[in-house]
C-alpha positions in Angstrom: 45.2 1.3 0.0 41.2 0.7 0.2 41.2 -3.0 -1.2 43.9 -3.7 1.8 41.9 -2.3 4.3 38.9 -4.1 3.2 40.9 -7.1 3.3 41.6 -6.9 6.5 38.6 -5.9 7.8 35.6 -7.3 5.6 33.2 -6.5 8.3 33.9 -2.4 6.5 32.6 -3.6 3.4 31.0 -0.4 1.2 27.1 -1.3 2.8 24.2 1.1 3.4 26.2 3.1 6.2 29.5 2.7 5.1 31.5 3.4 2.1 30.2 5.3 -0.9 26.9 5.4 0.6 26.7 8.4 2.0 28.0 10.4 -1.4 24.0 9.6 -1.8 22.8 11.2 0.9 25.5 13.5 3.2 26.5 14.8 -0.1 23.6 16.0 -1.9 21.6 17.0 1.2 19.3 19.5 -0.2 19.3 21.5 2.9 22.2 24.3 3.3 24.5 24.1 6.5 22.4 25.9 9.5 25.9 26.7 11.3 29.6 27.7 10.8 32.5 25.7 11.2 33.3 26.6 15.1 35.6 26.7 17.8 34.5 23.6 20.4 35.8 23.4 23.6 34.5 20.8 26.4 36.0 20.6 29.8 36.3 17.2 31.6 36.6 15.3 28.4 37.9 11.5 28.4 40.9 10.8 25.8 39.0 11.4 22.3 40.2 9.6 19.2 39.2 11.3 16.0 39.5 9.4 12.5 39.6 11.4 9.6 39.8 9.8 5.9 42.1 11.9 3.5 39.7 12.2 0.6 36.4 11.9 2.2 33.8 13.2 -0.5 31.6 14.6 2.1 34.0 15.9 5.2 36.6 17.7 4.7 40.2 15.8 6.3 40.9 19.1 7.6 37.9 19.4 9.9 38.7 16.0 11.5 42.2 17.9 12.3 41.2 20.6 13.5 38.2 18.5 16.0 41.2 16.5 17.1 43.3 19.7 18.4 40.4 21.1 19.8 39.6 18.3 21.4 43.1 18.1 22.8 42.8 14.2 21.2 44.5 12.2 19.0 44.4 12.2 15.4 44.2 8.8 13.4 44.7 9.6 9.2 42.6 7.2 7.0 44.5 7.8 3.6 41.6 6.6 1.4 38.4 7.8 -1.1 35.3 6.8 0.9 33.1 9.1 3.8 34.2 7.3 7.0 36.6 4.5 7.6 
């Protein structure tokens, strides 16, 4: 499926800020998190679209599911293996 996405949207190629690059930064960041996951509540937001990748090596898919639910947004699930879409 990753190949099909790259064919349909070549501008989304694995570059410095997309694809596998964050694995060498976000995934191995040498500083522990400063906060724990928490509920988000914001009033007056416009419609929110959250995109979450199923096998993102740096951000769990469930985090996107939770964020969309907490913000009352719409979730787009991308079946892939990279960080971001």
